[in-house]
C-alpha positions as CSV (number, residue, x, y, z in Angstrom):
1,M,28.8,3.6,13.1
2,S,25.5,4.1,14.8
3,H,22.4,2.4,13.3
4,R,19.5,4.6,12.7
5,P,16.2,2.8,12.8
6,P,13.7,3.2,9.8
7,S,10.9,5.8,10.6
8,V,7.4,6.4,9.5
9,R,6.5,9.9,8.6
10,I,2.7,10.9,9.0
11,E,2.2,13.6,6.3
12,P,0.4,16.0,6.6
13,T,0.9,15.7,10.5
14,I,-2.3,14.5,12.3
15,D,-3.0,17.9,13.9
16,R,-3.5,19.4,10.3
17,W,-5.9,16.8,9.3
18,S,-9.3,18.3,8.0
19,P,-12.3,16.6,6.6
20,G,-12.8,19.2,3.9
21,T,-16.1,19.7,2.3
22,G,-18.4,16.8,2.6
23,G,-15.3,14.6,3.9
24,H,-17.7,12.7,6.2
25,D,-20.3,12.0,3.5
26,L,-20.3,8.6,1.9
27,N,-21.5,9.9,-1.4
28,D,-18.4,12.2,-1.4
29,L,-16.0,9.1,-1.0
30,I,-17.8,7.1,-3.6
31,A,-17.7,10.0,-6.0
32,R,-13.9,10.4,-5.4
33,I,-13.5,6.7,-6.1
34,H,-15.5,6.9,-9.3
35,D,-13.8,10.0,-10.6
36,R,-10.3,8.4,-10.1
37,A,-11.6,5.2,-11.8
38,T,-13.0,7.2,-14.8
39,R,-9.5,9.1,-15.1
40,L,-7.5,5.8,-14.9
41,G,-9.7,3.7,-17.0
42,I,-10.4,1.0,-14.4
43,A,-13.6,-0.4,-12.8
44,H,-16.0,1.6,-10.8
45,L,-17.1,0.6,-7.3
46,D,-20.6,-1.1,-7.7
47,L,-23.1,0.6,-5.4
48,Q,-25.3,-2.3,-5.1
49,P,-26.2,-3.3,-1.4
50,E,-24.4,-6.7,-1.6
51,P,-21.5,-7.4,0.7
52,L,-18.0,-6.1,0.0
53,I,-14.8,-8.1,0.0
54,A,-11.6,-6.1,0.2
55,T,-7.9,-6.7,0.1
56,G,-4.9,-4.6,-0.6
57,H,-1.3,-3.8,-0.4
58,Q,1.2,-0.9,-0.6
59,A,1.7,1.0,-3.9
60,Q,4.7,-1.1,-5.3
61,L,5.4,-3.9,-7.8
62,W,4.5,-6.6,-5.6
63,H,5.4,-10.3,-5.6
64,P,2.9,-13.0,-6.9
65,G,1.7,-13.7,-3.4
66,I,-0.3,-10.4,-3.4
67,L,-1.8,-11.1,-6.9
68,A,-3.0,-14.5,-5.2
69,K,-5.1,-12.3,-2.8
70,D,-6.9,-10.6,-5.6
71,I,-7.5,-14.0,-7.5
72,A,-8.9,-15.4,-4.3
73,M,-11.1,-12.3,-3.8
74,D,-12.3,-12.5,-7.4
75,V,-13.3,-16.2,-7.1
76,A,-15.0,-15.6,-3.7
77,A,-16.9,-12.6,-5.2
78,Q,-18.3,-14.6,-8.0
79,R,-19.2,-17.6,-5.7
80,F,-21.0,-15.4,-3.0
81,G,-22.2,-12.5,-5.2
82,T,-20.3,-9.9,-3.5
83,R,-18.5,-6.7,-4.5
84,R,-14.8,-6.4,-4.8
85,L,-12.3,-3.6,-3.6
86,H,-8.5,-3.3,-3.7
87,L,-7.1,-0.9,-1.0
88,I,-3.9,0.9,-1.8
89,V,-1.8,1.6,1.2
90,D,-0.4,5.1,0.1
91,Q,0.8,6.4,3.4
92,D,3.8,4.0,3.4
93,T,7.2,5.1,2.3
94,N,8.1,2.0,0.4
95,E,10.0,1.9,-3.0
96,A,7.2,2.1,-5.3
97,W,9.2,1.2,-8.6
98,R,11.4,-1.5,-7.2
99,L,11.2,-4.6,-9.3
100,D,12.5,-8.0,-8.5
101,V,13.4,-10.0,-11.6
102,P,14.0,-13.8,-11.5
103,Y,16.7,-15.4,-13.4
104,V,18.4,-18.8,-13.5
105,Q,22.1,-19.0,-12.9
106,D,24.0,-22.3,-12.4
107,E,20.7,-24.1,-12.5
108,R,19.4,-22.1,-9.6
109,L,16.6,-19.5,-9.3
110,R,17.8,-16.2,-8.3
111,V,16.4,-12.7,-8.1
112,R,17.8,-9.3,-9.3
113,S,16.4,-6.3,-7.7
114,L,16.2,-3.2,-9.8
115,L,15.0,0.3,-9.1
116,L,13.1,1.6,-12.1
117,A,12.6,5.2,-10.7
118,D,14.0,7.4,-8.1
119,Q,11.8,8.9,-5.3
120,L,12.1,11.0,-2.2
121,P,13.2,8.9,0.8
122,G,10.9,8.9,3.8
123,V,7.9,10.5,2.1
124,P,4.7,8.5,1.6
125,T,4.1,7.3,-1.9
126,G,0.6,9.0,-1.8
127,Y,2.4,12.5,-1.4
128,Q,5.0,12.1,-4.0
129,A,4.9,13.2,-7.7
130,P,4.5,10.3,-10.1
131,A,7.7,9.0,-11.7
132,D,8.9,10.0,-15.1
133,I,7.6,7.1,-17.2
134,T,10.2,7.8,-20.0
135,E,12.9,7.1,-17.3
136,V,11.1,3.9,-16.1
137,Q,10.9,2.7,-19.8
138,R,14.5,3.5,-20.3
139,R,15.6,1.6,-17.2
140,L,13.4,-1.3,-18.0
141,A,14.5,-1.6,-21.7
142,G,17.9,-2.5,-20.4
143,V,16.8,-5.6,-18.5
144,D,17.4,-8.8,-20.3
145,S,14.1,-10.8,-19.4
146,P,11.1,-11.8,-21.3
147,L,9.0,-10.9,-18.2
148,T,9.3,-7.3,-18.7
149,A,7.4,-7.2,-22.0
150,D,4.0,-6.9,-20.3
151,L,5.2,-4.1,-18.1
152,L,6.5,-2.2,-21.1
153,S,3.2,-2.5,-22.9
154,V,1.3,-1.1,-20.0
155,L,3.5,1.8,-19.5
156,D,2.7,3.0,-23.2
157,K,-0.9,3.6,-22.4
158,L,-0.8,4.9,-18.8
159,P,-2.9,8.0,-18.2
160,P,-1.8,11.0,-16.1
161,C,-1.8,10.3,-12.4
162,E,-1.9,12.7,-9.5
163,S,0.6,10.8,-7.3
164,L,3.2,8.1,-7.3
165,A,1.0,5.7,-5.4
166,V,-1.9,6.3,-8.0
167,Q,0.6,5.7,-10.8
168,V,1.7,2.4,-9.6
169,A,-1.8,1.4,-8.7
170,A,-2.9,2.1,-12.3
171,V,0.0,-0.1,-13.6
172,L,-1.0,-3.0,-11.2
173,A,-4.5,-2.7,-12.2
174,R,-3.7,-3.3,-15.8
175,L,-1.3,-6.1,-15.1
176,K,-3.5,-8.2,-13.0
177,K,-6.7,-7.7,-15.0
178,P,-6.2,-10.9,-17.0
179,F,-5.9,-12.9,-13.8
180,A,-8.2,-11.3,-11.2
181,G,-10.5,-9.2,-13.3
182,D,-11.0,-5.4,-13.3
183,I,-11.1,-4.5,-9.6
184,P,-11.9,-1.1,-8.2
185,I,-9.4,0.6,-6.1
186,M,-9.5,3.0,-3.1
187,L,-6.6,4.7,-1.4
188,V,-6.1,4.8,2.4
189,S,-5.7,8.4,2.2
190,D,-9.3,8.7,0.9
191,L,-10.4,8.0,4.4
192,V,-8.4,10.8,6.1
193,G,-10.7,13.1,7.9
194,W,-13.3,10.4,8.7
195,P,-13.9,10.0,12.5
196,A,-13.5,6.3,12.5
197,Y,-10.0,6.5,10.6
198,E,-8.7,9.3,12.9
199,S,-10.0,7.3,16.0
200,I,-8.0,4.2,14.8
201,V,-4.8,6.3,14.4
202,V,-5.0,7.9,17.8
203,R,-5.8,4.5,19.4
204,M,-2.6,3.1,17.7
205,L,-0.5,5.9,19.0
206,N,-1.9,5.7,22.5
207,E,-2.0,1.9,22.7
208,A,1.0,0.8,21.0
209,G,1.6,-2.1,23.4
210,G,-2.0,-3.2,22.7
211,C,-1.5,-3.2,18.9
212,V,1.7,-5.3,19.4
213,T,-0.2,-7.8,21.6
214,T,-2.9,-8.2,19.2
215,Y,-0.4,-8.8,16.3
216,N,1.6,-11.3,18.4
217,K,-1.4,-13.2,19.2
218,A,-2.2,-13.6,15.4
219,V,1.5,-14.6,14.9
220,A,1.1,-17.3,17.7
221,Q,-2.1,-18.6,16.2
222,H,-0.6,-19.1,12.8
223,P,3.0,-20.3,13.3
224,E,3.0,-21.8,9.7
225,A,3.1,-18.2,8.4
226,G,6.7,-17.9,9.6
227,M,6.2,-14.4,11.0
228,S,8.2,-13.0,13.9
229,P,6.7,-11.5,17.0
230,L,7.1,-7.8,17.7
231,I,8.2,-5.9,20.8
232,A,7.1,-2.4,21.7
233,S,10.0,-0.8,23.8
234,R,8.2,2.4,24.6
235,A,4.6,3.6,24.8
236,A,3.4,6.5,22.7
237,A,1.6,9.5,24.0
238,V,-0.4,12.1,22.0
239,D,0.2,15.7,22.9
240,G,-3.3,17.4,22.8
241,A,-6.1,16.5,20.4
242,L,-4.6,14.7,17.4
243,G,-1.3,16.4,18.4
244,H,2.3,15.2,18.3
245,A,3.3,11.7,19.4
246,T,6.5,10.5,21.1
247,P,8.3,7.8,19.1
248,T,7.4,4.2,19.8
249,R,10.0,1.6,18.7
250,V,8.6,-1.6,17.4
251,R,11.1,-4.3,16.8
252,R,11.5,-8.0,16.2
253,P,13.6,-9.6,19.0
254,D,15.9,-11.4,16.4
255,R,16.8,-8.3,14.4
256,Q,17.0,-4.5,14.0
257,P,13.9,-2.4,14.9
258,A,11.2,-3.0,12.3
259,G,9.8,0.5,12.4
260,V,9.3,3.7,14.4
261,C,5.8,5.3,14.7
262,V,6.2,9.0,15.2
């Protein structure tokens, strides 16, 4: 059986990107963040001129290491008097409602992986409808673990959300608040249409080898992280202004391809 490497879909396609009305205006971006914060009942982005510290991750039920980044950011913000921001990577196709539940068996710590809601494969979380919360609650209720109580309590008070990514981001904002405080959020898709964002995407498509080289330098500088270097087996080309790109396979030398940029 032939192996089909995982792929990343850019939706809408780059040639359809449009800034829309006021898309390049900072006030429009801030207003969008504030409107979402009001609807979700989470912190607003402080508009004071102090420096900004940001971290982030995909829209998914992440492991405690991601929470540690938010805690560190909160401590640093208090110490240095800066603002905080959590960036939601909503153009990825990760399984947003995948939950890893730890348990002990034969005196060893193990993990059981559960999918609490179905979603469309290969479609970014920012472009998918939110999950049916009653179905999430039903699947979660069948999990025999004391660790699910907090998650169930959050689901009872969840406001309406416009996408799967925003839904999971709202859940995580509530779960981490006792540990890292109330942190404003922004979606990567909020930046679509900004010249700087489009420029970075085009450069990544045109300069896949350079991106891999930069990544591998960081891996070599921090061997304690245990990360594997990547290999770009083919360069990408952009057809026209923000047009179509030929696939660029990026893989780790010790395993199957890690991803395909298209």
